[in-house]
N, C-alpha and C positions, 0 to 999 in steps of 0.2 A: 416240599421244595428241595430240589436236588442241590447237594453241596459239591458234588463232583459230576461233571458231565462227560459222557462217553463221546468220542469223536473218532473218525477214521485215522487220526494221528496215532491212535493206540493200537491199530491193527498190525499184527506181526505177519499175517498171511498163513497162519496155522489155525484152521477153523476151530478146533477144540479149545486151544489156548485162548483164542480171541473171544469165544463164547464165555469161557470161564472168567476172563478179565472183565468182560461186560457184567457178568454175574457179581463179581466183587464190587464193582461200582454200584450195582443195584442194592446189594446188601448194606453198603455204607450209607446210601441214601435212605434206605428203609430204617436203619438205626437212627439216623438223624431225624427222620419224620416222626418216629415213635417218641423221641425225646421232645421234639417241638410240640407234639400233641399232648404232652403230659402223661405219657404211658407210665404205668407203675414199674417199680423196681424189678419185679419178676419178668415183665415183658422186655425190659431193657436187657436184663441178664440173658434172657432167652435169645434175643437178637445177637448179642455178643457171642454166645455159644454157637449159634448158627454160622456166624461170620468166621469164628475160629475153626470150626469143622470144615467149612468150605475152603478156607485158606490151606489147611492140611491136605485135602484132596487135590486141590489145584497144584500145590507144590509137588506132590507125588507125580502127577501127570507131566508137569513141566520137566522135572528132573529125569523121568523115564525117557522122554523124548530126547533130552540132551545127552543122556547116556547112550541111547541107540545110535545117535549120529556121531558120537565120539567128540563132543564139545570139549575143547581143552580147558575151558574155564569153569567146568562143572563144580569142582570142589569149592572154589571161592563163591560161586553162585549159591551152592547149598548153604554155605556159612551165612549168607545174607538172608536166606529163607529161615534158617534156624533162629537167627537174631530177631526177625520179625515175629515169628511164632512165640518166642519167649516174651517179647514186649506186649503182645496181645494178651497173653496169659497174665502178665503182671497187671495190666490195666483191668482185666476182668476180675482179678483178685481184689484190687482196690475198690472196684465197683460193688462187689459183694460185701466187703467189709465195711465200707463207708459210703453207701449210696448217696446220702444227703450231701456229702462233700466231694463227690466224684467229679473230676475235671472232665466233663463230657466234651466240651468244646475242644479242649486240648487233645483228647483222644481222637476225635473225628478229624481234627486238623492234622495230627500225626499220621493217621491212616491215609488220608487223602494225599498228603505230600509224599509219603513213602511209596504208595502205590503208583502214582503218576510218574515219579522220578524213576522208580524201578523199571516200569514198563518202557519208558522212553529212552532209558540209557542201557540198563543191564539186559533186559529182554530183547531190545532192538539189536544189541551186539550179537546175541545168539541168533536172531533171525537172519542177520546179514551173513553170518558164518554158515548157517544151515542152507540158505538159498544159493550160496556160492557153490555148494557141494553138489 
């Protein structure tokens, strides 16, 4: 069951970035499905690892594009990316240390809220800037 649904509202008009955003939605939903199906701790940790790695690659692509077009808010955007990557690592650490008490619902709610808000506000600001140029 999908906890976050992709829609055209999330499209920036940059094919690579849009595909990667869709991929992030898919990874969050996959993580949620694994948990709902009672997957073991190793499977959950592996899914979190995959998500964290994908986030890193996506942020590199997005920041490279922003740098290439001279986006004036690049530094503050990078700070948001760094903060999310740090939070994902913190959650992953907690999951590994205390899997039985891990706040899985809190983690997926945080990811869903952060991602949708970030795309609809921060990334859309970049898209508007980029498409005006």
